[in-house]
TORPADO-180430 format. One record per residue (C-alpha): x, y, z. Coordinates in steps of 0.02 Angstrom, whole numbers. Layout:
// TORPADO-180430
{px->X py->Y pz->Z}
...
END
This chain:
// TORPADO-180430
{px->0 py->0 pz->0}
{px->76 py->164 pz->-56}
{px->85 py->309 pz->66}
{px->43 py->474 pz->-18}
{px->87 py->639 pz->61}
{px->-59 py->753 pz->94}
{px->-80 py->888 pz->-37}
{px->-57 py->1031 pz->88}
{px->110 py->957 pz->141}
{px->167 py->935 pz->-39}
{px->128 py->1118 pz->-70}
{px->237 py->1165 pz->77}
{px->383 py->1050 pz->32}
{px->387 py->1083 pz->-157}
{px->460 py->1259 pz->-147}
{px->595 py->1195 pz->-29}
{px->636 py->1053 pz->-148}
{px->649 py->1173 pz->-294}
{px->767 py->1284 pz->-194}
{px->871 py->1131 pz->-150}
{px->881 py->1077 pz->-333}
{px->931 py->1253 pz->-386}
{px->1066 py->1264 pz->-253}
{px->1131 py->1092 pz->-298}
{px->1140 py->1138 pz->-482}
{px->1229 py->1299 pz->-440}
{px->1355 py->1207 pz->-332}
{px->1386 py->1080 pz->-469}
{px->1414 py->1218 pz->-597}
{px->1524 py->1319 pz->-481}
{px->1627 py->1168 pz->-437}
{px->1652 py->1119 pz->-618}
{px->1839 py->1109 pz->-648}
{px->1914 py->1269 pz->-716}
{px->2056 py->1260 pz->-840}
{px->2217 py->1335 pz->-774}
{px->2358 py->1388 pz->-889}
{px->2526 py->1467 pz->-852}
{px->2601 py->1619 pz->-938}
{px->2786 py->1661 pz->-930}
{px->2878 py->1821 pz->-972}
{px->3041 py->1900 pz->-916}
{px->3029 py->2027 pz->-776}
{px->3005 py->2207 pz->-830}
{px->2900 py->2302 pz->-706}
{px->2781 py->2395 pz->-822}
{px->2755 py->2237 pz->-925}
{px->2720 py->2133 pz->-771}
{px->2592 py->2261 pz->-709}
{px->2508 py->2272 pz->-879}
{px->2496 py->2084 pz->-903}
{px->2415 py->2072 pz->-730}
{px->2283 py->2197 pz->-786}
{px->2256 py->2102 pz->-948}
{px->2240 py->1935 pz->-860}
{px->2106 py->2009 pz->-747}
{px->2009 py->2070 pz->-900}
{px->2031 py->1903 pz->-989}
{px->1972 py->1801 pz->-839}
{px->1816 py->1909 pz->-824}
{px->1777 py->1873 pz->-1007}
{px->1823 py->1689 pz->-985}
{px->1769 py->1638 pz->-809}
{px->1812 py->1455 pz->-845}
{px->1997 py->1496 pz->-869}
{px->2128 py->1543 pz->-740}
{px->2295 py->1615 pz->-797}
{px->2445 py->1602 pz->-683}
{px->2575 py->1736 pz->-720}
{px->2759 py->1701 pz->-683}
{px->2910 py->1809 pz->-722}
{px->3098 py->1776 pz->-717}
{px->3250 py->1889 pz->-731}
{px->3299 py->1916 pz->-912}
{px->3470 py->1837 pz->-891}
{px->3395 py->1676 pz->-821}
{px->3246 py->1664 pz->-936}
{px->3308 py->1545 pz->-1070}
{px->3390 py->1434 pz->-939}
{px->3221 py->1414 pz->-853}
{px->3137 py->1375 pz->-1019}
{px->3269 py->1245 pz->-1065}
{px->3248 py->1160 pz->-896}
{px->3058 py->1160 pz->-894}
{px->2980 py->1138 pz->-1065}
{px->3070 py->976 pz->-1113}
{px->3008 py->905 pz->-947}
{px->2830 py->955 pz->-997}
{px->2812 py->1079 pz->-855}
{px->2810 py->1267 pz->-846}
{px->2722 py->1386 pz->-966}
{px->2580 py->1349 pz->-1085}
{px->2592 py->1521 pz->-1164}
{px->2765 py->1596 pz->-1168}
{px->2835 py->1767 pz->-1212}
{px->2996 py->1762 pz->-1310}
{px->3107 py->1878 pz->-1413}
{px->3082 py->1848 pz->-1598}
{px->3269 py->1823 pz->-1619}
{px->3257 py->1666 pz->-1512}
{px->3128 py->1581 pz->-1622}
{px->3248 py->1475 pz->-1726}
{px->3325 py->1406 pz->-1567}
{px->3157 py->1378 pz->-1480}
{px->3084 py->1289 pz->-1632}
{px->3242 py->1186 pz->-1660}
{px->3239 py->1132 pz->-1478}
{px->3056 py->1082 pz->-1490}
{px->2993 py->1209 pz->-1364}
{px->2850 py->1276 pz->-1472}
{px->2708 py->1208 pz->-1575}
{px->2649 py->1291 pz->-1735}
{px->2497 py->1401 pz->-1712}
{px->2337 py->1317 pz->-1774}
{px->2298 py->1387 pz->-1946}
{px->2110 py->1375 pz->-1922}
{px->2127 py->1510 pz->-1789}
{px->2285 py->1602 pz->-1842}
{px->2273 py->1598 pz->-2030}
{px->2439 py->1647 pz->-2111}
{px->2355 py->1750 pz->-2247}
{px->2257 py->1848 pz->-2118}
{px->2412 py->1874 pz->-2012}
{px->2506 py->1945 pz->-2161}
{px->2357 py->2055 pz->-2204}
{px->2328 py->2121 pz->-2028}
{px->2502 py->2134 pz->-1953}
{px->2658 py->2232 pz->-1999}
{px->2766 py->2137 pz->-2126}
{px->2909 py->2121 pz->-2003}
{px->2802 py->1997 pz->-1904}
{px->2842 py->1870 pz->-2041}
{px->3005 py->1843 pz->-1947}
{px->2898 py->1729 pz->-1837}
{px->2859 py->1619 pz->-1988}
{px->2972 py->1468 pz->-2004}
{px->2955 py->1340 pz->-2143}
{px->2788 py->1415 pz->-2192}
{px->2713 py->1408 pz->-2018}
{px->2689 py->1540 pz->-1884}
{px->2749 py->1492 pz->-1711}
{px->2715 py->1653 pz->-1617}
{px->2628 py->1822 pz->-1633}
{px->2665 py->1989 pz->-1551}
{px->2554 py->2109 pz->-1459}
{px->2673 py->2249 pz->-1505}
{px->2824 py->2290 pz->-1610}
{px->2970 py->2407 pz->-1576}
{px->3076 py->2530 pz->-1669}
{px->3214 py->2651 pz->-1622}
{px->3209 py->2839 pz->-1598}
{px->3318 py->2978 pz->-1532}
{px->3269 py->3031 pz->-1357}
{px->3336 py->3195 pz->-1288}
{px->3333 py->3290 pz->-1124}
{px->3253 py->3459 pz->-1157}
{px->3320 py->3539 pz->-998}
{px->3500 py->3493 pz->-1041}
{px->3475 py->3562 pz->-1217}
{px->3415 py->3728 pz->-1147}
{px->3560 py->3733 pz->-1024}
{px->3682 py->3707 pz->-1169}
{px->3605 py->3849 pz->-1270}
{px->3515 py->3733 pz->-1390}
{px->3331 py->3747 pz->-1437}
{px->3248 py->3617 pz->-1325}
{px->3115 py->3584 pz->-1457}
{px->3234 py->3552 pz->-1603}
{px->3336 py->3390 pz->-1597}
{px->3473 py->3343 pz->-1722}
{px->3405 py->3276 pz->-1885}
{px->3566 py->3210 pz->-1966}
{px->3719 py->3115 pz->-1905}
{px->3826 py->3271 pz->-1927}
{px->3707 py->3371 pz->-1818}
{px->3704 py->3228 pz->-1693}
{px->3891 py->3242 pz->-1668}
{px->3884 py->3432 pz->-1662}
{px->3747 py->3433 pz->-1530}
{px->3831 py->3295 pz->-1429}
{px->3993 py->3394 pz->-1419}
{px->3899 py->3546 pz->-1351}
{px->3807 py->3439 pz->-1224}
{px->3955 py->3342 pz->-1153}
{px->4033 py->3399 pz->-989}
{px->4201 py->3350 pz->-914}
{px->4285 py->3369 pz->-746}
{px->4458 py->3447 pz->-726}
{px->4540 py->3280 pz->-761}
{px->4448 py->3264 pz->-926}
{px->4326 py->3131 pz->-866}
{px->4148 py->3137 pz->-932}
{px->4023 py->3194 pz->-801}
{px->3881 py->3222 pz->-926}
{px->3873 py->3122 pz->-1087}
{px->3814 py->3209 pz->-1243}
{px->3758 py->3042 pz->-1315}
{px->3749 py->2867 pz->-1242}
{px->3864 py->2742 pz->-1326}
{px->3829 py->2571 pz->-1249}
{px->3825 py->2430 pz->-1376}
{px->3754 py->2309 pz->-1248}
{px->3588 py->2403 pz->-1255}
{px->3503 py->2449 pz->-1418}
{px->3651 py->2523 pz->-1507}
{px->3713 py->2363 pz->-1587}
{px->3547 py->2370 pz->-1682}
{px->3584 py->2551 pz->-1728}
{px->3752 py->2500 pz->-1800}
{px->3688 py->2347 pz->-1893}
{px->3523 py->2402 pz->-1968}
{px->3538 py->2591 pz->-1969}
{px->3718 py->2652 pz->-1987}
{px->3776 py->2517 pz->-2108}
{px->3627 py->2551 pz->-2221}
{px->3649 py->2740 pz->-2206}
{px->3830 py->2722 pz->-2260}
{px->3776 py->2630 pz->-2417}
{px->3776 py->2445 pz->-2370}
{px->3668 py->2311 pz->-2294}
{px->3709 py->2188 pz->-2156}
{px->3657 py->2025 pz->-2239}
{px->3618 py->1947 pz->-2406}
{px->3436 py->1940 pz->-2461}
{px->3418 py->1761 pz->-2400}
{px->3500 py->1809 pz->-2233}
{px->3631 py->1673 pz->-2250}
{px->3782 py->1782 pz->-2285}
{px->3859 py->1925 pz->-2187}
{px->3890 py->2072 pz->-2305}
{px->3946 py->2214 pz->-2191}
{px->4132 py->2176 pz->-2207}
{px->4148 py->2308 pz->-2342}
{px->4174 py->2496 pz->-2348}
{px->3998 py->2532 pz->-2284}
{px->4031 py->2426 pz->-2131}
{px->4200 py->2506 pz->-2100}
{px->4130 py->2681 pz->-2120}
{px->3980 py->2644 pz->-2008}
{px->4085 py->2573 pz->-1868}
{px->4213 py->2712 pz->-1886}
{px->4073 py->2837 pz->-1857}
{px->4018 py->2742 pz->-1702}
{px->4190 py->2721 pz->-1624}
{px->4232 py->2903 pz->-1661}
{px->4094 py->2953 pz->-1541}
{px->4199 py->2892 pz->-1394}
{px->4375 py->2891 pz->-1464}
{px->4381 py->3050 pz->-1569}
{px->4240 py->3162 pz->-1512}
{px->4232 py->3093 pz->-1334}
{px->4046 py->3128 pz->-1314}
{px->4006 py->2964 pz->-1227}
{px->4084 py->2823 pz->-1130}
{px->4050 py->2638 pz->-1120}
{px->3986 py->2594 pz->-947}
{px->3952 py->2776 pz->-902}
{px->3844 py->2771 pz->-744}
{px->3832 py->2582 pz->-774}
{px->3719 py->2592 pz->-928}
{px->3629 py->2706 pz->-1050}
{px->3459 py->2696 pz->-968}
{px->3525 py->2740 pz->-794}
{px->3625 py->2886 pz->-862}
{px->3479 py->2959 pz->-958}
{px->3355 py->2936 pz->-816}
{px->3476 py->3022 pz->-698}
{px->3489 py->3174 pz->-812}
{px->3674 py->3137 pz->-845}
{px->3655 py->3093 pz->-1029}
{px->3581 py->3221 pz->-1146}
{px->3535 py->3105 pz->-1289}
{px->3507 py->2920 pz->-1311}
{px->3447 py->2804 pz->-1447}
{px->3327 py->2678 pz->-1376}
{px->3173 py->2574 pz->-1410}
{px->2992 py->2625 pz->-1396}
{px->2969 py->2508 pz->-1248}
{px->3071 py->2632 pz->-1143}
{px->2933 py->2764 pz->-1142}
{px->2834 py->2681 pz->-1003}
{px->2989 py->2681 pz->-893}
{px->3043 py->2859 pz->-933}
{px->2869 py->2927 pz->-899}
{px->2884 py->2867 pz->-720}
{px->3040 py->2970 pz->-687}
{px->2993 py->3127 pz->-594}
{px->3042 py->3292 pz->-676}
{px->3120 py->3208 pz->-830}
{px->3079 py->3328 pz->-971}
{px->3116 py->3235 pz->-1131}
{px->3070 py->3230 pz->-1315}
{px->3069 py->3096 pz->-1450}
{px->3120 py->3112 pz->-1632}
{px->3154 py->2998 pz->-1778}
{px->3329 py->2925 pz->-1786}
{px->3447 py->3048 pz->-1875}
{px->3472 py->3018 pz->-2060}
{px->3634 py->3022 pz->-2160}
{px->3653 py->3088 pz->-2338}
{px->3464 py->3086 pz->-2352}
{px->3452 py->2901 pz->-2305}
{px->3332 py->2849 pz->-2169}
{px->3338 py->2678 pz->-2087}
{px->3277 py->2599 pz->-1927}
{px->3277 py->2435 pz->-1834}
{px->3115 py->2346 pz->-1789}
{px->3091 py->2200 pz->-1672}
{px->2962 py->2119 pz->-1563}
{px->2928 py->2002 pz->-1419}
{px->2800 py->1872 pz->-1467}
{px->2689 py->1747 pz->-1379}
{px->2689 py->1564 pz->-1426}
{px->2615 py->1402 pz->-1360}
{px->2730 py->1270 pz->-1290}
{px->2742 py->1101 pz->-1373}
{px->2675 py->999 pz->-1227}
{px->2513 py->1100 pz->-1211}
{px->2362 py->1000 pz->-1267}
{px->2178 py->965 pz->-1236}
{px->2082 py->1091 pz->-1133}
{px->2241 py->1185 pz->-1090}
{px->2277 py->1206 pz->-1276}
{px->2102 py->1274 pz->-1307}
{px->2123 py->1397 pz->-1163}
{px->2297 py->1447 pz->-1223}
{px->2231 py->1484 pz->-1397}
{px->2095 py->1596 pz->-1321}
{px->2225 py->1687 pz->-1217}
{px->2340 py->1712 pz->-1367}
{px->2196 py->1782 pz->-1469}
{px->2159 py->1902 pz->-1325}
{px->2342 py->1956 pz->-1317}
{px->2341 py->1998 pz->-1503}
{px->2176 py->2091 pz->-1502}
{px->2160 py->2275 pz->-1546}
{px->2108 py->2325 pz->-1370}
{px->2259 py->2238 pz->-1295}
{px->2374 py->2328 pz->-1417}
{px->2299 py->2496 pz->-1369}
{px->2326 py->2463 pz->-1184}
{px->2502 py->2401 pz->-1216}
{px->2545 py->2560 pz->-1309}
{px->2475 py->2667 pz->-1169}
{px->2562 py->2574 pz->-1028}
{px->2724 py->2513 pz->-1107}
{px->2756 py->2623 pz->-1257}
{px->2779 py->2476 pz->-1375}
{px->2691 py->2499 pz->-1541}
{px->2535 py->2405 pz->-1597}
{px->2581 py->2257 pz->-1708}
{px->2439 py->2299 pz->-1827}
{px->2452 py->2452 pz->-1942}
{px->2265 py->2480 pz->-1923}
{px->2294 py->2516 pz->-1738}
{px->2466 py->2596 pz->-1747}
{px->2422 py->2721 pz->-1883}
{px->2270 py->2792 pz->-1796}
{px->2282 py->2981 pz->-1802}
{px->2298 py->2999 pz->-1614}
{px->2443 py->2875 pz->-1612}
{px->2547 py->2933 pz->-1759}
{px->2529 py->3115 pz->-1705}
{px->2575 py->3078 pz->-1526}
{px->2737 py->3174 pz->-1487}
{px->2813 py->3023 pz->-1398}
{px->2745 py->2872 pz->-1493}
{px->2730 py->2954 pz->-1664}
{px->2917 py->2958 pz->-1708}
{px->2933 py->2773 pz->-1668}
{px->2780 py->2730 pz->-1772}
{px->2846 py->2832 pz->-1919}
{px->3009 py->2737 pz->-1904}
{px->2918 py->2573 pz->-1938}
{px->2888 py->2628 pz->-2117}
{px->3074 py->2608 pz->-2158}
{px->3128 py->2485 pz->-2024}
{px->3215 py->2317 pz->-2043}
{px->3196 py->2168 pz->-1928}
{px->3359 py->2070 pz->-1917}
{px->3330 py->1886 pz->-1945}
{px->3431 py->1817 pz->-1800}
{px->3472 py->1633 pz->-1795}
{px->3559 py->1647 pz->-1625}
{px->3532 py->1821 pz->-1556}
{px->3658 py->1824 pz->-1413}
{px->3818 py->1784 pz->-1510}
{px->3759 py->1892 pz->-1654}
{px->3739 py->2036 pz->-1532}
{px->3906 py->2001 pz->-1450}
{px->4011 py->2020 pz->-1609}
{px->3988 py->2209 pz->-1606}
{px->4036 py->2227 pz->-1423}
{px->4189 py->2120 pz->-1456}
{px->4234 py->2222 pz->-1610}
{px->4227 py->2383 pz->-1508}
{px->4341 py->2306 pz->-1375}
{px->4465 py->2251 pz->-1508}
{px->4482 py->2431 pz->-1566}
{px->4483 py->2520 pz->-1398}
{px->4575 py->2390 pz->-1293}
{px->4681 py->2291 pz->-1415}
{px->4727 py->2425 pz->-1540}
{px->4655 py->2339 pz->-1693}
{px->4598 py->2444 pz->-1840}
{px->4413 py->2463 pz->-1879}
{px->4436 py->2356 pz->-2035}
{px->4520 py->2217 pz->-1936}
{px->4386 py->2219 pz->-1802}
{px->4240 py->2222 pz->-1925}
{px->4316 py->2082 pz->-2028}
{px->4333 py->1974 pz->-1873}
{px->4155 py->2015 pz->-1821}
{px->4093 py->1965 pz->-1994}
{px->4190 py->1802 pz->-1993}
{px->4128 py->1759 pz->-1818}
{px->3948 py->1795 pz->-1861}
{px->3962 py->1701 pz->-2026}
{px->4015 py->1547 pz->-1928}
{px->3855 py->1564 pz->-1823}
{px->3750 py->1573 pz->-1982}
{px->3841 py->1428 pz->-2065}
{px->3817 py->1317 pz->-1913}
{px->3631 py->1354 pz->-1909}
{px->3602 py->1330 pz->-2096}
{px->3716 py->1178 pz->-2115}
{px->3572 py->1055 pz->-2101}
{px->3438 py->1164 pz->-2180}
END
């Protein structure tokens, strides 16, 4: 015999049962496993802060995804990657310098971006052409949020103090030297106490030598297929003579002055510097630093610039739900709104012309000169960025410390770098 509950009791219990079912469903949904992915980048304060803001925005748009953000010192970054990724631990989405891509791909750290989401034709339509440096064997392995170029940055207060118009920077290499001489100060012993121009090759100036000065003196650094060094000619000798003359002949700068170029300029002890657009976010935080930005000085009517980028890729061991979440995060990092925020906070330039060339961006007194420089910039195709960077520092030391001629030093640099290229391309 079945026992039926009285109708009045059912009416009382039913609402409670419905509430219970609703709460249970909510708990089940809330407790559904979220996908957690890890993002790595090297430590740079303004970048770390901006990525944290972006992750917060991304997680609000994608409540089923959690992004863990981890940074490492620049000098330890690749060591950490080499120790982690082959062991299938560490980052799912990773930030890397485009010049490291051949090494990362060769070591198996990255997987090619899925073409159904990141179509190569659309990438080449939407992004600056220099982004094709992230394309290897017909496949893209990473994409940038932003790109960089070089510009001349000058201290307006030091210009005024030296009797120069603080609103008119040098426009040619000859004017650059002339201004730098007027802006350099020495103590009684002849030591520089205020540099007219920073001259540290360890920073951005090896790019200035390679992609700007060599081209402005009539040459080019590499063959069209990037397999041969071609700067061991008169253009290379003339370009490096100009550079070494800055410290050896004109004495307007000094290697290691106040430890590095950035420190010297921020401290108001260097009147001019050539640096990347990423530096704007840092300089804007320096109290009472009154500075201006202009296109890199030309020579004999020739303009040139260097462009580069840090890109984001997906590690080779990422799969399943983590891969789906990583793809969503990478799409978010390459969106127009992310590029706009990156420009505002960091000073790096949007990787898409449609964003970069907006009127308010190209006419901006600080960002505009960098953006204009992209129109005639070259992105060096590095196969092993660190030794290729080092050849210019070593060449400078050969001249200033060992007494070698510019020709001897440049020839050795070219031979050393050619060996790096030959080793990389030997099995290609």
